[in-house]
N, CA, C and O atoms as a printed pandas DataFrame, in Angstrom:
     atom_number atom_name residue_name chain_id  residue_number  x_coord  y_coord  z_coord
0              1         N          MET        A               1   28.705   -7.581   -9.667
1              2        CA          MET        A               1   28.150   -7.925  -10.951
2              3         C          MET        A               1   27.717   -9.387  -10.920
3              4         O          MET        A               1   28.395  -10.233  -10.337
4              5         N          SER        A               2   26.598   -9.671  -11.546
5              6        CA          SER        A               2   26.072  -11.032  -11.601
6              7         C          SER        A               2   26.153  -11.573  -13.012
7              8         O          SER        A               2   26.170  -10.817  -13.983
8              9         N          LYS        A               3   26.203  -12.900  -13.115
9             10        CA          LYS        A               3   26.178  -13.568  -14.411
10            11         C          LYS        A               3   24.862  -14.303  -14.551
11            12         O          LYS        A               3   24.263  -14.741  -13.569
12            13         N          VAL        A               4   24.427  -14.428  -15.785
13            14        CA          VAL        A               4   23.233  -15.212  -16.080
14            15         C          VAL        A               4   23.682  -16.647  -16.310
15            16         O          VAL        A               4   24.598  -16.899  -17.093
16            17         N          THR        A               5   23.034  -17.594  -15.622
17            18        CA          THR        A               5   23.394  -19.011  -15.767
18            19         C          THR        A               5   22.784  -19.590  -17.031
19            20         O          THR        A               5   22.017  -18.921  -17.723
20            21         N          SER        A               6   23.129  -20.846  -17.330
21            22        CA          SER        A               6   22.582  -21.519  -18.506
22            23         C          SER        A               6   21.067  -21.710  -18.395
23            24         O          SER        A               6   20.389  -21.913  -19.403
24            25         N          LYS        A               7   20.537  -21.645  -17.167
25            26        CA          LYS        A               7   19.093  -21.756  -16.954
26            27         C          LYS        A               7   18.439  -20.376  -16.865
27            28         O          LYS        A               7   17.294  -20.252  -16.429
28            29         N          LEU        A               8   19.184  -19.328  -17.288
29            30        CA          LEU        A               8   18.708  -17.938  -17.256
30            31         C          LEU        A               8   18.387  -17.449  -15.847
31            32         O          LEU        A               8   17.470  -16.651  -15.654
32            33         N          GLN        A               9   19.144  -17.928  -14.868
33            34        CA          GLN        A               9   18.963  -17.476  -13.498
34            35         C          GLN        A               9   20.006  -16.412  -13.177
35            36         O          GLN        A               9   21.114  -16.427  -13.714
36            37         N          VAL        A              10   19.634  -15.493  -12.294
37            38        CA          VAL        A              10   20.521  -14.399  -11.901
38            39         C          VAL        A              10   20.627  -14.393  -10.385
39            40         O          VAL        A              10   19.632  -14.575   -9.684
40            41         N          THR        A              11   21.843  -14.183   -9.880
41            42        CA          THR        A              11   22.056  -14.075   -8.441
42            43         C          THR        A              11   22.052  -12.608   -8.057
43            44         O          THR        A              11   22.753  -11.797   -8.663
44            45         N          ILE        A              12   21.259  -12.271   -7.047
45            46        CA          ILE        A              12   21.223  -10.893   -6.545
46            47         C          ILE        A              12   22.349  -10.750   -5.531
47            48         O          ILE        A              12   22.439  -11.551   -4.601
48            49         N          PRO        A              13   23.202   -9.754   -5.688
49            50        CA          PRO        A              13   24.290   -9.562   -4.715
50            51         C          PRO        A              13   23.744   -9.410   -3.299
51            52         O          PRO        A              13   22.702   -8.790   -3.087
52            53         N          LYS        A              14   24.455   -9.979   -2.342
53            54        CA          LYS        A              14   24.002   -9.998   -0.952
54            55         C          LYS        A              14   23.761   -8.587   -0.421
55            56         O          LYS        A              14   22.779   -8.343    0.281
56            57         N          ARG        A              15   24.651   -7.667   -0.756
57            58        CA          ARG        A              15   24.529   -6.287   -0.273
58            59         C          ARG        A              15   23.211   -5.668   -0.754
59            60         O          ARG        A              15   22.526   -4.992    0.014
60            61         N          ILE        A              16   22.858   -5.896   -2.014
61            62        CA          ILE        A              16   21.613   -5.357   -2.569
62            63         C          ILE        A              16   20.403   -6.054   -1.942
63            64         O          ILE        A              16   19.418   -5.401   -1.598
64            65         N          ALA        A              17   20.479   -7.373   -1.794
65            66        CA          ALA        A              17   19.373   -8.123   -1.196
66            67         C          ALA        A              17   19.107   -7.649    0.235
67            68         O          ALA        A              17   17.953   -7.505    0.638
68            69         N          GLU        A              18   20.165   -7.409    0.995
69            70        CA          GLU        A              18   19.987   -6.929    2.367
70            71         C          GLU        A              18   19.429   -5.513    2.384
71            72         O          GLU        A              18   18.569   -5.194    3.205
72            73         N          GLN        A              19   19.910   -4.668    1.489
73            74        CA          GLN        A              19   19.459   -3.276    1.450
74            75         C          GLN        A              19   17.962   -3.185    1.160
75            76         O          GLN        A              19   17.271   -2.332    1.716
76            77         N          TYR        A              20   17.461   -4.065    0.288
77            78        CA          TYR        A              20   16.055   -4.023   -0.089
78            79         C          TYR        A              20   15.223   -5.127    0.560
79            80         O          TYR        A              20   14.087   -5.371    0.155
80            81         N          SER        A              21   15.781   -5.783    1.548
81            82        CA          SER        A              21   15.086   -6.832    2.306
82            83         C          SER        A              21   14.526   -7.923    1.398
83            84         O          SER        A              21   13.382   -8.346    1.557
84            85         N          ILE        A              22   15.330   -8.367    0.458
85            86        CA          ILE        A              22   14.926   -9.463   -0.424
86            87         C          ILE        A              22   15.451  -10.758    0.183
87            88         O          ILE        A              22   16.644  -10.889    0.458
88            89         N          ALA        A              23   14.555  -11.707    0.388
89            90        CA          ALA        A              23   14.915  -12.976    1.010
90            91         C          ALA        A              23   14.567  -14.113    0.057
91            92         O          ALA        A              23   13.789  -13.925   -0.879
92            93         N          PRO        A              24   15.149  -15.312    0.294
93            94        CA          PRO        A              24   14.790  -16.461   -0.543
94            95         C          PRO        A              24   13.283  -16.686   -0.526
95            96         O          PRO        A              24   12.651  -16.664    0.530
96            97         N          GLY        A              25   12.725  -16.901   -1.696
97            98        CA          GLY        A              25   11.281  -17.125   -1.808
98            99         C          GLY        A              25   10.496  -15.869   -2.147
99           100         O          GLY        A              25    9.323  -15.958   -2.509
100          101         N          ASP        A              26   11.121  -14.696   -2.038
101          102        CA          ASP        A              26   10.423  -13.452   -2.383
102          103         C          ASP        A              26   10.252  -13.364   -3.890
103          104         O          ASP        A              26   11.075  -13.873   -4.651
104          105         N          ASN        A              27    9.186  -12.721   -4.308
105          106        CA          ASN        A              27    8.938  -12.519   -5.733
106          107         C          ASN        A              27    9.570  -11.208   -6.182
107          108         O          ASN        A              27    9.476  -10.191   -5.494
108          109         N          ILE        A              28   10.214  -11.247   -7.342
109          110        CA          ILE        A              28   10.729  -10.030   -7.954
110          111         C          ILE        A              28   10.212   -9.994   -9.383
111          112         O          ILE        A              28    9.883  -11.028   -9.965
112          113         N          GLU        A              29   10.146   -8.798   -9.938
113          114        CA          GLU        A              29    9.627   -8.630  -11.290
114          115         C          GLU        A              29   10.678   -7.929  -12.134
115          116         O          GLU        A              29   11.315   -6.981  -11.675
116          117         N          PHE        A              30   10.863   -8.387  -13.355
117          118        CA          PHE        A              30   11.774   -7.766  -14.297
118          119         C          PHE        A              30   10.939   -6.893  -15.224
119          120         O          PHE        A              30   10.022   -7.379  -15.886
120          121         N          VAL        A              31   11.263   -5.584  -15.270
121          122        CA          VAL        A              31   10.487   -4.629  -16.050
122          123         C          VAL        A              31   11.404   -3.986  -17.086
123          124         O          VAL        A              31   12.492   -3.516  -16.754
124          125         N          ALA        A              32   10.958   -3.967  -18.344
125          126        CA          ALA        A              32   11.728   -3.312  -19.402
126          127         C          ALA        A              32   11.757   -1.810  -19.132
127          128         O          ALA        A              32   10.723   -1.204  -18.850
128          129         N          ALA        A              33   12.954   -1.209  -19.220
129          130        CA          ALA        A              33   13.121    0.221  -18.969
130          131         C          ALA        A              33   14.065    0.794  -20.024
131          132         O          ALA        A              33   15.249    1.004  -19.760
132          133         N          GLY        A              34   13.542    1.038  -21.196
133          134        CA          GLY        A              34   14.375    1.570  -22.273
134          135         C          GLY        A              34   15.392    0.538  -22.713
135          136         O          GLY        A              34   15.033   -0.558  -23.146
136          137         N          ASP        A              35   16.676    0.896  -22.601
137          138        CA          ASP        A              35   17.752   -0.014  -22.988
138          139         C          ASP        A              35   18.146   -0.958  -21.858
139          140         O          ASP        A              35   19.014   -1.811  -22.045
140          141         N          GLY        A              36   17.529   -0.822  -20.697
141          142        CA          GLY        A              36   17.899   -1.636  -19.548
142          143         C          GLY        A              36   16.731   -2.421  -18.999
143          144         O          GLY        A              36   15.639   -2.439  -19.567
144          145         N          ILE        A              37   16.986   -3.063  -17.891
145          146        CA          ILE        A              37   15.966   -3.849  -17.195
146          147         C          ILE        A              37   15.928   -3.376  -15.746
147          148         O          ILE        A              37   16.966   -3.238  -15.099
148          149         N          ARG        A              38   14.744   -3.133  -15.257
149          150        CA          ARG        A              38   14.548   -2.733  -13.868
150          151         C          ARG        A              38   14.045   -3.937  -13.089
151          152         O          ARG        A              38   13.143   -4.639  -13.546
152          153         N          ILE        A              39   14.614   -4.178  -11.928
153          154        CA          ILE        A              39   14.161   -5.278  -11.076
154          155         C          ILE        A              39   13.357   -4.668   -9.938
155          156         O          ILE        A              39   13.856   -3.823   -9.194
156          157         N          VAL        A              40   12.116   -5.100   -9.810
157          158        CA          VAL        A              40   11.220   -4.563   -8.794
158          159         C          VAL        A              40   10.902   -5.665   -7.802
159          160         O          VAL        A              40   10.364   -6.708   -8.174
160          161         N          ALA        A              41   11.233   -5.433   -6.538
161          162        CA          ALA        A              41   10.930   -6.412   -5.491
162          163         C          ALA        A              41    9.461   -6.289   -5.128
163          164         O          ALA        A              41    8.985   -5.200   -4.808
164          165         N          ARG        A              42    8.751   -7.390   -5.174
165          166        CA          ARG        A              42    7.340   -7.416   -4.794
166          167         C          ARG        A              42    7.253   -7.941   -3.376
167          168         O          ARG        A              42    7.459   -9.126   -3.117
168          169         N          ASP        A              43    6.942   -7.027   -2.458
169          170        CA          ASP        A              43    6.908   -7.369   -1.047
170          171         C          ASP        A              43    5.685   -8.230   -0.739
171          172         O          ASP        A              43    4.566   -7.909   -1.139
172          173         N          LYS        A              44    5.918   -9.314   -0.031
173          174        CA          LYS        A              44    4.810  -10.183    0.375
174          175         C          LYS        A              44    3.929   -9.498    1.406
175          176         O          LYS        A              44    2.734   -9.776    1.511
176          177         N          ARG        A              45    4.534   -8.606    2.157
177          178        CA          ARG        A              45    3.817   -7.920    3.225
178          179         C          ARG        A              45    3.330   -6.563    2.713
179          180         O          ARG        A              45    3.894   -5.524    3.055
180          181         N          ALA        A              46    2.286   -6.582    1.897
181          182        CA          ALA        A              46    1.747   -5.339    1.329
182          183         C          ALA        A              46    1.217   -4.460    2.459
183          184         O          ALA        A              46    0.648   -4.971    3.424
184          185         N          PRO        A              47    1.396   -3.148    2.349
185          186        CA          PRO        A              47    0.908   -2.272    3.407
186          187         C          PRO        A              47   -0.615   -2.329    3.516
187          188         O          PRO        A              47   -1.332   -2.424    2.520
188          189         N          LYS        A              48   -1.072   -2.267    4.747
189          190        CA          LYS        A              48   -2.507   -2.304    5.011
190          191         C          LYS        A              48   -3.133   -0.995    4.524
191          192         O          LYS        A              48   -2.613    0.080    4.822
192          193         N          PRO        A              49   -4.245   -1.069    3.778
193          194        CA          PRO        A              49   -4.869    0.169    3.300
194          195         C          PRO        A              49   -5.344    1.031    4.468
195          196         O          PRO        A              49   -5.766    0.514    5.502
196          197         N          LEU        A              50   -5.270    2.341    4.291
197          198        CA          LEU        A              50   -5.691    3.255    5.347
198          199         C          LEU        A              50   -7.206    3.288    5.441
199          200         O          LEU        A              50   -7.915    3.152    4.444
200          201         N          SER        A              51   -7.686    3.472    6.671
201          202        CA          SER        A              51   -9.131    3.593    6.873
202          203         C          SER        A              51   -9.579    4.965    6.381
203          204         O          SER        A              51   -8.761    5.863    6.180
204          205         N          ILE        A              52  -10.872    5.112    6.193
205          206        CA          ILE        A              52  -11.411    6.396    5.743
206          207         C          ILE        A              52  -11.120    7.479    6.766
207          208         O          ILE        A              52  -10.798    8.607    6.393
208          209         N          ALA        A              53  -11.228    7.157    8.051
209          210        CA          ALA        A              53  -10.957    8.136    9.104
210          211         C          ALA        A              53   -9.496    8.598    9.057
211          212         O          ALA        A              53   -9.214    9.786    9.214
212          213         N          GLU        A              54   -8.576    7.664    8.844
213          214        CA          GLU        A              54   -7.156    8.016    8.773
214          215         C          GLU        A              54   -6.871    8.848    7.525
215          216         O          GLU        A              54   -6.093    9.800    7.584
216          217         N          ARG        A              55   -7.485    8.506    6.411
217          218        CA          ARG        A              55   -7.302    9.282    5.180
218          219         C          ARG        A              55   -7.821   10.699    5.347
219          220         O          ARG        A              55   -7.191   11.650    4.883
220          221         N          LEU        A              56   -8.981   10.852    6.013
221          222        CA          LEU        A              56   -9.524   12.190    6.269
222          223         C          LEU        A              56   -8.617   12.989    7.193
223          224         O          LEU        A              56   -8.419   14.187    6.988
224          225         N          ARG        A              57   -8.062   12.328    8.215
225          226        CA          ARG        A              57   -7.160   13.012    9.143
226          227         C          ARG        A              57   -5.926   13.525    8.396
227          228         O          ARG        A              57   -5.507   14.665    8.599
228          229         N          LEU        A              58   -5.348   12.690    7.536
229          230        CA          LEU        A              58   -4.177   13.101    6.767
230          231         C          LEU        A              58   -4.516   14.230    5.795
231          232         O          LEU        A              58   -3.716   15.146    5.605
232          233         N          PHE        A              59   -5.700   14.168    5.178
233          234        CA          PHE        A              59   -6.117   15.214    4.252
234          235         C          PHE        A              59   -6.288   16.540    4.975
235          236         O          PHE        A              59   -5.835   17.577    4.492
236          237         N          ARG        A              60   -6.944   16.509    6.137
237          238        CA          ARG        A              60   -7.154   17.746    6.896
238          239         C          ARG        A              60   -5.827   18.343    7.360
239          240         O          ARG        A              60   -5.650   19.561    7.345
240          241         N          ALA        A              61   -4.902   17.486    7.770
241          242        CA          ALA        A              61   -3.591   17.972    8.205
242          243         C          ALA        A              61   -2.842   18.614    7.044
243          244         O          ALA        A              61   -2.228   19.666    7.218
244          245         N          SER        A              62   -2.880   18.002    5.869
245          246        CA          SER        A              62   -2.177   18.591    4.725
246          247         C          SER        A              62   -2.862   19.877    4.266
247          248         O          SER        A              62   -2.191   20.805    3.815
248          249         N          SER        A              63   -4.190   19.941    4.375
249          250        CA          SER        A              63   -4.909   21.167    4.019
250          251         C          SER        A              63   -4.543   22.300    4.964
251          252         O          SER        A              63   -4.387   23.442    4.530
252          253         N          ALA        A              64   -4.405   21.999    6.248
253          254        CA          ALA        A              64   -4.015   23.016    7.224
254          255         C          ALA        A              64   -2.608   23.528    6.929
255          256         O          ALA        A              64   -2.356   24.730    7.010
256          257         N          ARG        A              65   -1.684   22.618    6.586
257          258        CA          ARG        A              65   -0.324   23.043    6.234
258          259         C          ARG        A              65   -0.335   23.936    5.003
259          260         O          ARG        A              65    0.412   24.912    4.933
260          261         N          GLN        A              66   -1.182   23.604    4.029
261          262        CA          GLN        A              66   -1.260   24.407    2.814
262          263         C          GLN        A              66   -1.796   25.802    3.112
263          264         O          GLN        A              66   -1.296   26.782    2.560
264          265         N          ARG        A              67   -2.804   25.908    3.976
265          266        CA          ARG        A              67   -3.331   27.229    4.339
266          267         C          ARG        A              67   -2.259   28.075    5.007
267          268         O          ARG        A              67   -2.183   29.278    4.759
268          269         N          ILE        A              68   -1.433   27.474    5.844
269          270        CA          ILE        A              68   -0.345   28.200    6.496
270          271         C          ILE        A              68    0.652   28.697    5.447
271          272         O          ILE        A              68    1.109   29.838    5.515
272          273         N          ARG        A              69    0.988   27.840    4.478
273          274        CA          ARG        A              69    1.916   28.246    3.413
274          275         C          ARG        A              69    1.339   29.397    2.596
275          276         O          ARG        A              69    2.058   30.335    2.248
276          277         N          GLU        A              70    0.037   29.329    2.288
277          278        CA          GLU        A              70   -0.587   30.387    1.493
278          279         C          GLU        A              70   -0.596   31.712    2.241
279          280         O          GLU        A              70   -0.377   32.763    1.638
280          281         N          LYS        A              71   -0.844   31.678    3.539
281          282        CA          LYS        A              71   -0.810   32.911    4.332
282          283         C          LYS        A              71    0.594   33.503    4.342
283          284         O          LYS        A              71    0.758   34.720    4.253
284          285         N          ALA        A              72    1.594   32.655    4.449
285          286        CA          ALA        A              72    2.976   33.132    4.481
286          287         C          ALA        A              72    3.361   33.781    3.149
287          288         O          ALA        A              72    4.147   34.727    3.137
288          289         N          MET        A              73    2.830   33.298    2.049
289          290        CA          MET        A              73    3.169   33.861    0.742
290          291         C          MET        A              73    2.499   35.208    0.512
291          292         O          MET        A              73    2.967   35.972   -0.332
292          293         N          LYS        A              74    1.431   35.530    1.220
293          294        CA          LYS        A              74    0.705   36.781    1.010
294          295         C          LYS        A              74    1.213   37.908    1.896
295          296         O          LYS        A              74    0.628   38.991    1.907
296          297         N          LEU        A              75    2.282   37.676    2.632
297          298        CA          LEU        A              75    2.830   38.726    3.474
298          299         C          LEU        A              75    3.361   39.851    2.603
299          300         O          LEU        A              75    3.957   39.592    1.558
300          301         N          PRO        A              76    3.154   41.108    3.020
301          302        CA          PRO        A              76    3.670   42.219    2.225
302          303         C          PRO        A              76    5.203   42.221    2.229
303          304         O          PRO        A              76    5.840   41.801    3.195
304          305         N          ILE        A              77    5.765   42.698    1.138
305          306        CA          ILE        A              77    7.216   42.779    1.025
306          307         C          ILE        A              77    7.701   43.945    1.869
307          308         O          ILE        A              77    7.203   45.064    1.743
308          309         N          ALA        A              78    8.664   43.681    2.721
309          310        CA          ALA        A              78    9.188   44.727    3.597
310          311         C          ALA        A              78    9.813   45.834    2.766
311          312         O          ALA        A              78   10.639   45.570    1.892
312          313         N          GLY        A              79    9.417   47.077    3.037
313          314        CA          GLY        A              79   10.012   48.220    2.361
314          315         C          GLY        A              79    9.464   48.488    0.977
315          316         O          GLY        A              79    9.974   49.373    0.290
316          317         N          ALA        A              80    8.449   47.766    0.535
317          318        CA          ALA        A              80    7.921   47.949   -0.814
318          319         C          ALA        A              80    7.229   49.294   -0.965
319          320         O          ALA        A              80    7.276   49.889   -2.041
320          321         N          SER        A              81    6.594   49.781    0.079
321          322        CA          SER        A              81    5.839   51.028   -0.033
322          323         C          SER        A              81    6.744   52.256   -0.012
323          324         O          SER        A              81    6.342   53.312   -0.500
324          325         N          ASP        A              82    7.938   52.151    0.532
325          326        CA          ASP        A              82    8.815   53.320    0.626
326          327         C          ASP        A              82    9.966   53.277   -0.380
327          328         O          ASP        A              82   11.028   53.838   -0.112
328          329         N          ARG        A              83    9.784   52.643   -1.501
329          330        CA          ARG        A              83   10.865   52.569   -2.472
330          331         C          ARG        A              83   10.817   53.711   -3.484
331          332         O          ARG        A              83   11.752   53.876   -4.268
332          333         N          GLY        A              84    9.731   54.511   -3.480
333          334        CA          GLY        A              84    9.673   55.689   -4.332
334          335         C          GLY        A              84    9.061   55.462   -5.708
335          336         O          GLY        A              84    9.040   56.387   -6.520
336          337         N          TRP        A              85    8.567   54.270   -5.996
337          338        CA          TRP        A              85    7.921   53.994   -7.272
338          339         C          TRP        A              85    6.929   52.865   -7.095
339          340         O          TRP        A              85    6.972   52.129   -6.110
340          341         N          THR        A              86    6.038   52.738   -8.057
341          342        CA          THR        A              86    5.045   51.668   -8.017
342          343         C          THR        A              86    5.276   50.725   -9.194
343          344         O          THR        A              86    6.000   51.062  -10.131
344          345         N          ARG        A              87    4.682   49.586   -9.147
345          346        CA          ARG        A              87    4.826   48.611  -10.226
346          347         C          ARG        A              87    4.298   49.178  -11.545
347          348         O          ARG        A              87    4.888   48.939  -12.599
348          349         N          ASP        A              88    3.188   49.930  -11.497
349          350        CA          ASP        A              88    2.609   50.502  -12.714
350          351         C          ASP        A              88    3.573   51.470  -13.389
351          352         O          ASP        A              88    3.596   51.567  -14.616
352          353         N          GLU        A              89    4.356   52.175  -12.609
353          354        CA          GLU        A              89    5.310   53.117  -13.189
354          355         C          GLU        A              89    6.391   52.404  -14.006
355          356         O          GLU        A              89    6.978   53.007  -14.905
356          357         N          LEU        A              90    6.655   51.164  -13.714
357          358        CA          LEU        A              90    7.665   50.426  -14.472
358          359         C          LEU        A              90    7.274   50.275  -15.929
359          360         O          LEU        A              90    8.144   50.198  -16.797
360          361         N          TYR        A              91    5.993   50.232  -16.209
361          362        CA          TYR        A              91    5.518   50.002  -17.557
362          363         C          TYR        A              91    5.358   51.300  -18.350
363          364         O          TYR        A              91    5.168   51.255  -19.566
364          365         N          THR        A              92    5.433   52.455  -17.685
365          366        CA          THR        A              92    5.251   53.727  -18.390
366          367         C          THR        A              92    6.511   54.580  -18.408
367          368         O          THR        A              92    6.548   55.574  -19.133
368          369         N          ARG        A              93    7.538   54.242  -17.651
369          370        CA          ARG        A              93    8.759   55.056  -17.620
370          371         C          ARG        A              93    9.507   54.964  -18.931
371          372         O          ARG        A              93    9.514   53.915  -19.574
372          373         N          ASP        A              94   10.130   56.041  -19.327
373          374        CA          ASP        A              94   11.015   56.114  -20.474
374          375         C          ASP        A              94   10.388   55.656  -21.783
375          376         O          ASP        A              94   11.097   55.214  -22.687
376          377         N          LYS        A              95    9.079   55.756  -21.890
377          378        CA          LYS        A              95    8.425   55.413  -23.144
378          379         C          LYS        A              95    8.028   56.711  -23.830
379          380         O          LYS        A              95    7.552   57.635  -23.170
380          381         N          PRO        A              96    8.212   56.798  -25.137
381          382        CA          PRO        A              96    7.786   58.015  -25.823
382          383         C          PRO        A              96    6.265   58.147  -25.757
383          384         O          PRO        A              96    5.536   57.157  -25.819
384          385         N          ARG        A              97    5.812   59.373  -25.632
385          386        CA          ARG        A              97    4.371   59.615  -25.519
386          387         C          ARG        A              97    3.769   59.982  -26.832
387          388         O          ARG        A              97    2.563   60.218  -26.914
C-alpha cells in the first residue's frame, strides 16, 4: 500500500513497477474508473506499426483459420440419420389435428 505525500506524490511498489517494467522517468497516466483510479503506464517504446504487407499476411492467415473452423462446424452429426425421426417431426408430434 502506498501513501500520498504532502506534495500529492505516490510511490509505486517495487514489485508492481518490476512487473510492468516501470522505471524512473517513465510516464504514467491516472484515469478515473468509476469509484477508483486506474494507473496506466505509458511506454516510451511504442510498438512499431505493422507494414501493409504484414497486415495482409496476418489477415490472410486469420481468414484461413476461420474457413477451417467453418468447415469443421458443417460436419454432419454422427448417427443423426439413423435415429428414427426428423427435426420436422418434432414440431408435429403429439399435437391435436
